Structure formats: structure tokens, C-alpha cells
N, CA, C and O atoms as a printed pandas DataFrame, in Angstrom:
     atom_number atom_name residue_name chain_id  residue_number  x_coord  y_coord  z_coord
0              1         N          SER        A               1  -81.613  -27.440  149.120
1              2        CA          SER        A               1  -80.511  -28.304  149.491
2              3         C          SER        A               1  -80.843  -29.035  150.784
3              4         O          SER        A               1  -81.740  -28.637  151.528
4              5         N          LEU        A               2  -80.129  -30.072  151.028
5              6        CA          LEU        A               2  -80.342  -30.870  152.237
6              7         C          LEU        A               2  -80.028  -30.054  153.488
7              8         O          LEU        A               2  -80.744  -30.149  154.485
8              9         N          GLN        A               3  -78.960  -29.253  153.442
9             10        CA          GLN        A               3  -78.599  -28.419  154.589
10            11         C          GLN        A               3  -79.684  -27.395  154.894
11            12         O          GLN        A               3  -80.024  -27.172  156.056
12            13         N          ALA        A               4  -80.224  -26.777  153.858
13            14        CA          ALA        A               4  -81.273  -25.778  154.053
14            15         C          ALA        A               4  -82.522  -26.423  154.632
15            16         O          ALA        A               4  -83.134  -25.884  155.554
16            17         N          ALA        A               5  -82.896  -27.568  154.096
17            18        CA          ALA        A               5  -84.075  -28.274  154.607
18            19         C          ALA        A               5  -83.869  -28.659  156.072
19            20         O          ALA        A               5  -84.791  -28.559  156.882
20            21         N          ALA        A               6  -82.671  -29.095  156.402
21            22        CA          ALA        A               6  -82.372  -29.467  157.794
22            23         C          ALA        A               6  -82.427  -28.243  158.709
23            24         O          ALA        A               6  -82.906  -28.333  159.840
24            25         N          ALA        A               7  -81.941  -27.109  158.224
25            26        CA          ALA        A               7  -81.993  -25.885  159.029
26            27         C          ALA        A               7  -83.438  -25.456  159.269
27            28         O          ALA        A               7  -83.798  -25.098  160.391
28            29         N          TRP        A               8  -84.270  -25.488  158.227
29            30        CA          TRP        A               8  -85.686  -25.144  158.398
30            31         C          TRP        A               8  -86.357  -26.137  159.346
31            32         O          TRP        A               8  -87.241  -25.757  160.114
32            33         N          GLN        A               9  -85.949  -27.395  159.298
33            34        CA          GLN        A               9  -86.514  -28.399  160.205
34            35         C          GLN        A               9  -86.172  -28.050  161.650
35            36         O          GLN        A               9  -87.000  -28.218  162.546
36            37         N          ARG        A              10  -84.955  -27.565  161.877
37            38        CA          ARG        A              10  -84.566  -27.154  163.234
38            39         C          ARG        A              10  -85.411  -25.976  163.707
39            40         O          ARG        A              10  -85.811  -25.923  164.871
40            41         N          VAL        A              11  -85.684  -25.032  162.807
41            42        CA          VAL        A              11  -86.550  -23.900  163.157
42            43         C          VAL        A              11  -87.952  -24.412  163.487
43            44         O          VAL        A              11  -88.552  -24.013  164.485
44            45         N          GLU        A              12  -88.462  -25.300  162.636
45            46        CA          GLU        A              12  -89.806  -25.837  162.877
46            47         C          GLU        A              12  -89.876  -26.590  164.201
47            48         O          GLU        A              12  -90.863  -26.475  164.927
48            49         N          THR        A              13  -88.842  -27.355  164.518
49            50        CA          THR        A              13  -88.808  -28.090  165.789
50            51         C          THR        A              13  -88.857  -27.124  166.971
51            52         O          THR        A              13  -89.568  -27.365  167.947
52            53         N          ALA        A              14  -88.105  -26.037  166.881
53            54        CA          ALA        A              14  -88.120  -25.030  167.950
54            55         C          ALA        A              14  -89.502  -24.400  168.080
55            56         O          ALA        A              14  -89.987  -24.190  169.192
56            57         N          LEU        A              15  -90.142  -24.096  166.945
57            58        CA          LEU        A              15  -91.488  -23.517  166.974
58            59         C          LEU        A              15  -92.504  -24.499  167.542
59            60         O          LEU        A              15  -93.389  -24.108  168.304
60            61         N          GLN        A              16  -92.381  -25.773  167.176
61            62        CA          GLN        A              16  -93.312  -26.775  167.690
62            63         C          GLN        A              16  -93.149  -26.948  169.199
63            64         O          GLN        A              16  -94.133  -27.120  169.919
64            65         N          LYS        A              17  -91.907  -26.901  169.670
65            66        CA          LYS        A              17  -91.666  -26.998  171.109
66            67         C          LYS        A              17  -92.337  -25.832  171.826
67            68         O          LYS        A              17  -92.969  -26.011  172.868
68            69         N          TYR        A              18  -92.193  -24.638  171.258
69            70        CA          TYR        A              18  -92.834  -23.464  171.832
70            71         C          TYR        A              18  -94.359  -23.637  171.843
71            72         O          TYR        A              18  -95.022  -23.308  172.827
72            73         N          CYS        A              19  -94.899  -24.153  170.747
73            74        CA          CYS        A              19  -96.353  -24.382  170.653
74            75         C          CYS        A              19  -96.831  -25.323  171.744
75            76         O          CYS        A              19  -97.864  -25.089  172.371
76            77         N          GLU        A              20  -96.073  -26.392  171.966
77            78        CA          GLU        A              20  -96.449  -27.355  173.001
78            79         C          GLU        A              20  -96.414  -26.715  174.379
79            80         O          GLU        A              20  -97.302  -26.941  175.201
80            81         N          GLU        A              21  -95.379  -25.912  174.629
81            82        CA          GLU        A              21  -95.265  -25.241  175.928
82            83         C          GLU        A              21  -96.408  -24.265  176.144
83            84         O          GLU        A              21  -96.933  -24.147  177.251
84            85         N          GLU        A              22  -96.791  -23.565  175.082
85            86        CA          GLU        A              22  -97.844  -22.556  175.174
86            87         C          GLU        A              22  -99.239  -23.129  174.921
87            88         O          GLU        A              22 -100.244  -22.434  175.076
88            89         N          LYS        A              23  -99.287  -24.410  174.528
89            90        CA          LYS        A              23 -100.556  -25.073  174.199
90            91         C          LYS        A              23 -101.330  -24.311  173.127
91            92         O          LYS        A              23 -102.531  -24.070  173.253
92            93         N          ARG        A              24 -100.603  -23.935  172.060
93            94        CA          ARG        A              24 -101.197  -23.207  170.931
94            95         C          ARG        A              24 -100.790  -23.895  169.639
95            96         O          ARG        A              24  -99.681  -24.422  169.547
96            97         N          PRO        A              25 -101.670  -23.901  168.632
97            98        CA          PRO        A              25 -101.302  -24.492  167.340
98            99         C          PRO        A              25 -100.270  -23.630  166.621
99           100         O          PRO        A              25 -100.191  -22.421  166.841
100          101         N          ILE        A              26  -99.484  -24.266  165.762
101          102        CA          ILE        A              26  -98.413  -23.550  165.064
102          103         C          ILE        A              26  -98.942  -22.389  164.234
103          104         O          ILE        A              26  -98.262  -21.373  164.091
104          105         N          GLN        A              27 -100.153  -22.526  163.682
105          106        CA          GLN        A              27 -100.724  -21.435  162.891
106          107         C          GLN        A              27 -100.832  -20.163  163.721
107          108         O          GLN        A              27 -100.697  -19.062  163.186
108          109         N          ASP        A              28 -101.074  -20.302  165.023
109          110        CA          ASP        A              28 -101.236  -19.136  165.888
110          111         C          ASP        A              28  -99.930  -18.387  166.109
111          112         O          ASP        A              28  -99.945  -17.179  166.343
112          113         N          ILE        A              29  -98.805  -19.084  166.040
113          114        CA          ILE        A              29  -97.554  -18.412  166.369
114          115         C          ILE        A              29  -96.695  -18.062  165.154
115          116         O          ILE        A              29  -95.720  -17.324  165.294
116          117         N          LEU        A              30  -97.029  -18.571  163.971
117          118        CA          LEU        A              30  -96.204  -18.282  162.802
118          119         C          LEU        A              30  -96.131  -16.793  162.482
119          120         O          LEU        A              30  -95.079  -16.293  162.083
120          121         N          HIS        A              31  -97.220  -16.100  162.653
121          122        CA          HIS        A              31  -97.231  -14.660  162.402
122          123         C          HIS        A              31  -96.218  -13.956  163.319
123          124         O          HIS        A              31  -95.452  -13.103  162.873
124          125         N          HIS        A              32  -96.228  -14.320  164.580
125          126        CA          HIS        A              32  -95.307  -13.713  165.534
126          127         C          HIS        A              32  -93.861  -14.141  165.251
127          128         O          HIS        A              32  -92.928  -13.356  165.418
128          129         N          ALA        A              33  -93.695  -15.373  164.828
129          130        CA          ALA        A              33  -92.354  -15.849  164.473
130          131         C          ALA        A              33  -91.818  -15.073  163.277
131          132         O          ALA        A              33  -90.646  -14.700  163.253
132          133         N          PHE        A              34  -92.675  -14.828  162.281
133          134        CA          PHE        A              34  -92.242  -14.056  161.118
134          135         C          PHE        A              34  -91.789  -12.660  161.546
135          136         O          PHE        A              34  -90.777  -12.157  161.058
136          137         N          ARG        A              35  -92.518  -12.053  162.433
137          138        CA          ARG        A              35  -92.143  -10.713  162.914
138          139         C          ARG        A              35  -90.803  -10.743  163.631
139          140         O          ARG        A              35  -90.059   -9.763  163.585
140          141         N          TYR        A              36  -90.483  -11.853  164.294
141          142        CA          TYR        A              36  -89.176  -11.994  164.944
142          143         C          TYR        A              36  -88.064  -11.999  163.894
143          144         O          TYR        A              36  -87.011  -11.394  164.095
144          145         N          PHE        A              37  -88.303  -12.681  162.779
145          146        CA          PHE        A              37  -87.324  -12.750  161.701
146          147         C          PHE        A              37  -87.263  -11.437  160.917
147          148         O          PHE        A              37  -86.188  -11.036  160.471
148          149         N          ASP        A              38  -88.397  -10.771  160.747
149          150        CA          ASP        A              38  -88.509   -9.532  159.966
150          151         C          ASP        A              38  -88.102   -8.353  160.847
151          152         O          ASP        A              38  -88.954   -7.627  161.361
152          153         N          LEU        A              39  -86.797   -8.171  161.016
153          154        CA          LEU        A              39  -86.270   -7.227  161.993
154          155         C          LEU        A              39  -86.678   -5.782  161.765
155          156         O          LEU        A              39  -86.767   -5.014  162.723
156          157         N          ASP        A              40  -86.929   -5.391  160.519
157          158        CA          ASP        A              40  -87.301   -3.996  160.240
158          159         C          ASP        A              40  -88.784   -3.825  159.913
159          160         O          ASP        A              40  -89.199   -2.760  159.459
160          161         N          SER        A              41  -89.574   -4.859  160.140
161          162        CA          SER        A              41  -91.030   -4.831  159.905
162          163         C          SER        A              41  -91.375   -4.420  158.475
163          164         O          SER        A              41  -92.353   -3.707  158.248
164          165         N          SER        A              42  -90.571   -4.871  157.514
165          166        CA          SER        A              42  -90.782   -4.521  156.108
166          167         C          SER        A              42  -91.783   -5.434  155.409
167          168         O          SER        A              42  -92.257   -5.115  154.319
168          169         N          GLY        A              43  -92.106   -6.564  156.028
169          170        CA          GLY        A              43  -93.013   -7.513  155.390
170          171         C          GLY        A              43  -92.281   -8.639  154.673
171          172         O          GLY        A              43  -92.913   -9.522  154.093
172          173         N          PHE        A              44  -90.966   -8.611  154.708
173          174        CA          PHE        A              44  -90.170   -9.712  154.161
174          175         C          PHE        A              44  -88.876   -9.849  154.951
175          176         O          PHE        A              44  -88.469   -8.929  155.661
176          177         N          VAL        A              45  -88.235  -11.004  154.820
177          178        CA          VAL        A              45  -87.019  -11.321  155.567
178          179         C          VAL        A              45  -85.856  -11.436  154.595
179          180         O          VAL        A              45  -85.892  -12.240  153.663
180          181         N          THR        A              46  -84.833  -10.638  154.814
181          182        CA          THR        A              46  -83.626  -10.690  153.989
182          183         C          THR        A              46  -82.692  -11.778  154.530
183          184         O          THR        A              46  -82.863  -12.229  155.663
184          185         N          PRO        A              47  -81.720  -12.195  153.740
185          186        CA          PRO        A              47  -80.749  -13.170  154.251
186          187         C          PRO        A              47  -80.047  -12.686  155.525
187          188         O          PRO        A              47  -79.831  -13.478  156.442
188          189         N          ASP        A              48  -79.692  -11.407  155.595
189          190        CA          ASP        A              48  -79.037  -10.888  156.798
190          191         C          ASP        A              48  -79.953  -10.971  158.016
191          192         O          ASP        A              48  -79.510  -11.316  159.111
192          193         N          GLN        A              49  -81.232  -10.653  157.817
193          194        CA          GLN        A              49  -82.189  -10.745  158.927
194          195         C          GLN        A              49  -82.381  -12.193  159.348
195          196         O          GLN        A              49  -82.462  -12.496  160.538
196          197         N          LEU        A              50  -82.455  -13.082  158.371
197          198        CA          LEU        A              50  -82.620  -14.505  158.672
198          199         C          LEU        A              50  -81.426  -14.994  159.479
199          200         O          LEU        A              50  -81.589  -15.691  160.480
200          201         N          LYS        A              51  -80.227  -14.628  159.041
201          202        CA          LYS        A              51  -79.021  -15.060  159.750
202          203         C          LYS        A              51  -79.007  -14.523  161.180
203          204         O          LYS        A              51  -78.681  -15.256  162.114
204          205         N          ALA        A              52  -79.357  -13.248  161.358
205          206        CA          ALA        A              52  -79.377  -12.652  162.699
206          207         C          ALA        A              52  -80.393  -13.354  163.600
207          208         O          ALA        A              52  -80.104  -13.636  164.763
208          209         N          ALA        A              53  -81.572  -13.634  163.067
209          210        CA          ALA        A              53  -82.606  -14.300  163.859
210          211         C          ALA        A              53  -82.181  -15.718  164.222
211          212         O          ALA        A              53  -82.390  -16.162  165.352
212          213         N          LEU        A              54  -81.587  -16.427  163.270
213          214        CA          LEU        A              54  -81.142  -17.790  163.535
214          215         C          LEU        A              54  -80.007  -17.805  164.553
215          216         O          LEU        A              54  -79.944  -18.693  165.404
216          217         N          THR        A              55  -79.117  -16.827  164.465
217          218        CA          THR        A              55  -78.041  -16.715  165.449
218          219         C          THR        A              55  -78.636  -16.504  166.835
219          220         O          THR        A              55  -78.162  -17.073  167.818
220          221         N          GLY        A              56  -79.686  -15.674  166.903
221          222        CA          GLY        A              56  -80.381  -15.445  168.164
222          223         C          GLY        A              56  -81.032  -16.698  168.725
223          224         O          GLY        A              56  -81.262  -16.807  169.929
224          225         N          LEU        A              57  -81.327  -17.645  167.837
225          226        CA          LEU        A              57  -81.910  -18.930  168.254
226          227         C          LEU        A              57  -80.837  -19.985  168.498
227          228         O          LEU        A              57  -81.145  -21.150  168.749
228          229         N          GLY        A              58  -79.567  -19.564  168.421
229          230        CA          GLY        A              58  -78.475  -20.492  168.679
230          231         C          GLY        A              58  -78.039  -21.306  167.479
231          232         O          GLY        A              58  -77.325  -22.297  167.631
232          233         N          MET        A              59  -78.455  -20.904  166.290
233          234        CA          MET        A              59  -78.090  -21.615  165.067
234          235         C          MET        A              59  -77.018  -20.810  164.336
235          236         O          MET        A              59  -77.297  -19.724  163.828
236          237         N          ASP        A              60  -75.802  -21.333  164.280
237          238        CA          ASP        A              60  -74.694  -20.644  163.622
238          239         C          ASP        A              60  -74.552  -21.189  162.206
239          240         O          ASP        A              60  -74.038  -22.289  162.006
240          241         N          LEU        A              61  -75.012  -20.406  161.217
241          242        CA          LEU        A              61  -74.990  -20.845  159.827
242          243         C          LEU        A              61  -74.142  -19.895  158.987
243          244         O          LEU        A              61  -74.059  -18.699  159.268
244          245         N          SER        A              62  -73.518  -20.448  157.957
245          246        CA          SER        A              62  -72.733  -19.621  157.038
246          247         C          SER        A              62  -73.674  -18.808  156.147
247          248         O          SER        A              62  -74.869  -19.092  156.060
248          249         N          ASP        A              63  -73.115  -17.797  155.491
249          250        CA          ASP        A              63  -73.900  -16.997  154.553
250          251         C          ASP        A              63  -74.466  -17.874  153.442
251          252         O          ASP        A              63  -75.604  -17.676  153.015
252          253         N          GLU        A              64  -73.686  -18.836  152.975
253          254        CA          GLU        A              64  -74.136  -19.740  151.909
254          255         C          GLU        A              64  -75.311  -20.598  152.382
255          256         O          GLU        A              64  -76.267  -20.803  151.634
256          257         N          GLU        A              65  -75.246  -21.098  153.613
257          258        CA          GLU        A              65  -76.347  -21.902  154.153
258          259         C          GLU        A              65  -77.619  -21.061  154.281
259          260         O          GLU        A              65  -78.719  -21.545  154.011
260          261         N          VAL        A              66  -77.464  -19.814  154.691
261          262        CA          VAL        A              66  -78.624  -18.916  154.809
262          263         C          VAL        A              66  -79.217  -18.651  153.433
263          264         O          VAL        A              66  -80.438  -18.663  153.274
264          265         N          LYS        A              67  -78.373  -18.412  152.441
265          266        CA          LYS        A              67  -78.851  -18.196  151.066
266          267         C          LYS        A              67  -79.622  -19.431  150.584
267          268         O          LYS        A              67  -80.662  -19.306  149.937
268          269         N          GLU        A              68  -79.104  -20.622  150.905
269          270        CA          GLU        A              68  -79.796  -21.857  150.529
270          271         C          GLU        A              68  -81.155  -21.952  151.223
271          272         O          GLU        A              68  -82.108  -22.473  150.645
272          273         N          MET        A              69  -81.250  -21.455  152.448
273          274        CA          MET        A              69  -82.537  -21.448  153.148
274          275         C          MET        A              69  -83.526  -20.527  152.445
275          276         O          MET        A              69  -84.713  -20.844  152.359
276          277         N          VAL        A              70  -83.051  -19.394  151.944
277          278        CA          VAL        A              70  -83.924  -18.474  151.200
278          279         C          VAL        A              70  -84.424  -19.169  149.937
279          280         O          VAL        A              70  -85.611  -19.095  149.617
280          281         N          VAL        A              71  -83.534  -19.838  149.224
281          282        CA          VAL        A              71  -83.926  -20.566  148.012
282          283         C          VAL        A              71  -84.928  -21.661  148.365
283          284         O          VAL        A              71  -85.910  -21.854  147.649
284          285         N          GLU        A              72  -84.691  -22.376  149.457
285          286        CA          GLU        A              72  -85.603  -23.435  149.908
286          287         C          GLU        A              72  -86.992  -22.862  150.193
287          288         O          GLU        A              72  -88.006  -23.471  149.856
288          289         N          ALA        A              73  -87.023  -21.693  150.811
289          290        CA          ALA        A              73  -88.305  -21.075  151.180
290          291         C          ALA        A              73  -89.041  -20.508  149.975
291          292         O          ALA        A              73  -90.263  -20.624  149.877
292          293         N          THR        A              74  -88.295  -19.892  149.055
293          294        CA          THR        A              74  -88.940  -19.204  147.938
294          295         C          THR        A              74  -89.088  -20.068  146.697
295          296         O          THR        A              74  -89.961  -19.825  145.864
296          297         N          GLY        A              75  -88.232  -21.078  146.576
297          298        CA          GLY        A              75  -88.256  -21.927  145.391
298          299         C          GLY        A              75  -87.501  -21.324  144.217
299          300         O          GLY        A              75  -87.560  -21.851  143.106
300          301         N          SER        A              76  -86.786  -20.216  144.453
301          302        CA          SER        A              76  -86.082  -19.537  143.362
302          303         C          SER        A              76  -84.725  -19.018  143.829
303          304         O          SER        A              76  -84.620  -18.394  144.885
304          305         N          ALA        A              77  -83.696  -19.280  143.041
305          306        CA          ALA        A              77  -82.367  -18.761  143.352
306          307         C          ALA        A              77  -82.287  -17.260  143.094
307          308         O          ALA        A              77  -81.330  -16.611  143.517
308          309         N          ASP        A              78  -83.280  -16.703  142.406
309          310        CA          ASP        A              78  -83.278  -15.275  142.078
310          311         C          ASP        A              78  -83.867  -14.400  143.185
311          312         O          ASP        A              78  -83.592  -13.201  143.231
312          313         N          ASP        A              79  -84.671  -14.979  144.071
313          314        CA          ASP        A              79  -85.294  -14.194  145.135
314          315         C          ASP        A              79  -84.269  -13.820  146.193
315          316         O          ASP        A              79  -83.437  -14.636  146.591
316          317         N          GLU        A              80  -84.344  -12.583  146.637
317          318        CA          GLU        A              80  -83.393  -12.091  147.616
318          319         C          GLU        A              80  -84.004  -11.911  148.996
319          320         O          GLU        A              80  -83.335  -11.428  149.910
320          321         N          HIS        A              81  -85.270  -12.292  149.160
321          322        CA          HIS        A              81  -85.909  -12.206  150.464
322          323         C          HIS        A              81  -87.068  -13.203  150.543
323          324         O          HIS        A              81  -87.539  -13.724  149.532
324          325         N          ILE        A              82  -87.503  -13.445  151.761
325          326        CA          ILE        A              82  -88.609  -14.372  152.020
326          327         C          ILE        A              82  -89.837  -13.543  152.367
327          328         O          ILE        A              82  -89.811  -12.743  153.303
328          329         N          GLU        A              83  -90.899  -13.733  151.619
329          330        CA          GLU        A              83  -92.165  -13.065  151.918
330          331         C          GLU        A              83  -92.952  -13.912  152.915
331          332         O          GLU        A              83  -92.649  -15.085  153.131
332          333         N          TYR        A              84  -93.955  -13.302  153.511
333          334        CA          TYR        A              84  -94.761  -13.978  154.535
334          335         C          TYR        A              84  -95.339  -15.297  154.023
335          336         O          TYR        A              84  -95.305  -16.306  154.726
336          337         N          GLU        A              85  -95.869  -15.288  152.798
337          338        CA          GLU        A              85  -96.457  -16.505  152.229
338          339         C          GLU        A              85  -95.404  -17.608  152.060
339          340         O          GLU        A              85  -95.700  -18.786  152.257
340          341         N          ASP        A              86  -94.171  -17.220  151.694
341          342        CA          ASP        A              86  -93.078  -18.189  151.595
342          343         C          ASP        A              86  -92.786  -18.795  152.965
343          344         O          ASP        A              86  -92.575  -20.000  153.099
344          345         N          PHE        A              87  -92.779  -17.936  153.967
345          346        CA          PHE        A              87  -92.503  -18.366  155.337
346          347         C          PHE        A              87  -93.555  -19.371  155.801
347          348         O          PHE        A              87  -93.223  -20.394  156.399
348          349         N          LEU        A              88  -94.813  -19.077  155.524
349          350        CA          LEU        A              88  -95.886  -20.003  155.900
350          351         C          LEU        A              88  -95.744  -21.331  155.151
351          352         O          LEU        A              88  -95.895  -22.407  155.730
352          353         N          ARG        A              89  -95.453  -21.229  153.862
353          354        CA          ARG        A              89  -95.362  -22.430  153.028
354          355         C          ARG        A              89  -94.248  -23.371  153.507
355          356         O          ARG        A              89  -94.405  -24.590  153.449
356          357         N          ILE        A              90  -93.136  -22.820  153.976
357          358        CA          ILE        A              90  -92.034  -23.664  154.415
358          359         C          ILE        A              90  -92.451  -24.532  155.605
359          360         O          ILE        A              90  -91.875  -25.595  155.838
360          361         N          PHE        A              91  -93.451  -24.072  156.349
361          362        CA          PHE        A              91  -93.964  -24.845  157.479
362          363         C          PHE        A              91  -95.259  -25.579  157.138
363          364         O          PHE        A              91  -95.921  -26.127  158.018
364          365         N          GLY        A              92  -95.612  -25.585  155.855
365          366        CA          GLY        A              92  -96.783  -26.328  155.406
366          367         C          GLY        A              92  -98.107  -25.694  155.779
367          368         O          GLY        A              92  -99.110  -26.393  155.922
368          369         N          VAL        A              93  -98.125  -24.383  155.937
369          370        CA          VAL        A              93  -99.346  -23.678  156.322
370          371         C          VAL        A              93  -99.742  -22.738  155.197
371          372         O          VAL        A              93  -98.910  -21.983  154.694
372          373         N          LYS        A              94 -100.994  -22.777  154.805
373          374        CA          LYS        A              94 -101.505  -21.834  153.813
374          375         C          LYS        A              94 -101.842  -20.529  154.516
375          376         O          LYS        A              94 -102.210  -20.524  155.691
376          377         N          ALA        A              95 -101.717  -19.430  153.796
377          378        CA          ALA        A              95 -101.932  -18.106  154.388
378          379         C          ALA        A              95 -103.297  -18.011  155.060
379          380         O          ALA        A              95 -103.415  -17.405  156.125
380          381         N          LYS        A              96 -104.327  -18.597  154.458
381          382        CA          LYS        A              96 -105.668  -18.483  155.040
382          383         C          LYS        A              96 -105.788  -19.246  156.351
383          384         O          LYS        A              96 -106.700  -18.979  157.134
384          385         N          GLU        A              97 -104.887  -20.191  156.607
385          386        CA          GLU        A              97 -104.916  -20.936  157.862
386          387         C          GLU        A              97 -104.243  -20.165  158.986
387          388         O          GLU        A              97 -104.521  -20.406  160.161
388          389         N          ALA        A              98 -103.366  -19.247  158.636
389          390        CA          ALA        A              98 -102.639  -18.472  159.633
390          391         C          ALA        A              98 -103.505  -17.311  160.102
391          392         O          ALA        A              98 -104.656  -17.169  159.688
392          393         N          GLU        A              99 -102.945  -16.500  160.954
393          394        CA          GLU        A              99 -103.702  -15.364  161.469
394          395         C          GLU        A              99 -104.212  -14.488  160.334
395          396         O          GLU        A              99 -103.579  -14.388  159.283
396          397         N          LYS        A             100 -105.343  -13.863  160.550
397          398        CA          LYS        A             100 -106.002  -13.111  159.492
398          399         C          LYS        A             100 -105.230  -11.859  159.081
399          400         O          LYS        A             100 -105.221  -11.509  157.901
400          401         N          GLU        A             101 -104.587  -11.182  160.019
401          402        CA          GLU        A             101 -103.869   -9.957  159.666
402          403         C          GLU        A             101 -102.492  -10.288  159.140
403          404         O          GLU        A             101 -101.817  -11.178  159.658
404          405         N          SER        A             102 -102.081   -9.584  158.126
405          406        CA          SER        A             102 -100.738   -9.767  157.584
406          407         C          SER        A             102  -99.731   -9.105  158.518
407          408         O          SER        A             102 -100.104   -8.239  159.309
408          409         N          PRO        A             103  -98.460   -9.498  158.441
409          410        CA          PRO        A             103  -97.456   -8.842  159.271
410          411         C          PRO        A             103  -97.363   -7.347  158.983
411          412         O          PRO        A             103  -97.078   -6.556  159.882
412          413         N          GLU        A             104  -97.605   -6.957  157.723
413          414        CA          GLU        A             104  -97.534   -5.554  157.375
414          415         C          GLU        A             104  -98.624   -4.762  158.098
415          416         O          GLU        A             104  -98.362   -3.681  158.624
416          417         N          ALA        A             105  -99.831   -5.295  158.124
417          418        CA          ALA        A             105 -100.938   -4.597  158.764
418          419         C          ALA        A             105 -100.701   -4.465  160.261
419          420         O          ALA        A             105 -100.954   -3.409  160.841
420          421         N          GLU        A             106 -100.217   -5.529  160.887
421          422        CA          GLU        A             106  -99.971   -5.456  162.313
422          423         C          GLU        A             106  -98.806   -4.538  162.619
423          424         O          GLU        A             106  -98.832   -3.828  163.624
424          425         N          ALA        A             107  -97.786   -4.535  161.778
425          426        CA          ALA        A             107  -96.623   -3.671  161.995
426          427         C          ALA        A             107  -97.042   -2.205  161.979
427          428         O          ALA        A             107  -96.519   -1.394  162.743
428          429         N          GLU        A             108  -97.988   -1.870  161.105
429          430        CA          GLU        A             108  -98.468   -0.499  161.042
430          431         C          GLU        A             108  -99.317   -0.164  162.258
431          432         O          GLU        A             108  -99.289    0.966  162.746
432          433         N          ALA        A             109 -100.075   -1.144  162.751
433          434        CA          ALA        A             109 -100.989   -0.912  163.858
434          435         C          ALA        A             109 -100.274   -0.887  165.207
435          436         O          ALA        A             109 -100.629   -0.098  166.082
436          437         N          SER        A             110  -99.276   -1.742  165.378
437          438        CA          SER        A             110  -98.569   -1.790  166.665
438          439         C          SER        A             110  -97.076   -1.928  166.407
439          440         O          SER        A             110  -96.635   -2.903  165.799
440          441         N          PRO        A             111  -96.310   -0.968  166.862
441          442        CA          PRO        A             111  -94.866   -1.016  166.619
442          443         C          PRO        A             111  -94.213   -2.192  167.331
443          444         O          PRO        A             111  -94.733   -2.693  168.328
444          445         N          ARG        A             112  -93.090   -2.621  166.820
445          446        CA          ARG        A             112  -92.325   -3.730  167.390
446          447         C          ARG        A             112  -91.892   -3.348  168.806
447          448         O          ARG        A             112  -91.379   -2.250  169.025
448          449         N          PRO        A             113  -92.098   -4.254  169.767
449          450        CA          PRO        A             113  -91.670   -3.951  171.147
450          451         C          PRO        A             113  -90.167   -3.688  171.172
451          452         O          PRO        A             113  -89.395   -4.364  170.492
452          453         N          GLY        A             114  -89.775   -2.722  171.944
453          454        CA          GLY        A             114  -88.374   -2.425  172.117
454          455         C          GLY        A             114  -87.791   -1.467  171.088
455          456         O          GLY        A             114  -86.607   -1.135  171.152
456          457         N          ILE        A             115  -88.606   -1.020  170.143
457          458        CA          ILE        A             115  -88.099   -0.084  169.125
458          459         C          ILE        A             115  -88.702    1.271  169.363
459          460         O          ILE        A             115  -88.415    2.213  168.624
């Protein structure tokens, strides 16, 4: 939907601003951004986790808008979560272009700060 695409664009704009400030390419930070959204380090992002992360970024979206964002990311109304590859794809990055370790591997190797 147009609303979902606009919401993802706002997320991408925030990530690009961060990249410019840190002088790092977006591929370098997408892995860390996914971990921010993946609150339980499960390797995927649920609608509730997406909503919580977006709220933390100052984006107040309805449950329906968040569900539309999941559909936008996954390409399917049947999917109930966003996988890492879906997350990369929404920003136009192929998995091989992003960091070599998957979020699952890093989550096992180093626990989330603050937990």
C-alpha cells in the first residue's frame, strides 16, 4: 500500500541520515538496524516488534499500517513476520551485499546489550 511504502521510506530516510553521520554505507548498518527491530533476537520481526521499534523512532502507526508494512516487506498477506532477507530487500540490498553474519549467528555469539 502507499501508506506502507511511505512508512518504509521514512525508516530508510532515518537510516540514510545515520549512515551519513557515521560515514558508513547502508549495507554496514542494516544488520544492526534489523537487530534493533528484532526485539527478542529470534531472527525475524513480528508486527508487534515492528510497531514498538517504529514507536521508538517517533513513528506512531496503527496496527493496520504496521500489518501493511509487513505485507510490503514480505510480498504476502499470509506472512506474519519479516525475515532478515525481507528486511534487506525492502531497502534494495541483497543478502550477499550486507554483512556476512546473519542476525541469528550474531545473536548467538553476542547477547543484545541491555538484556
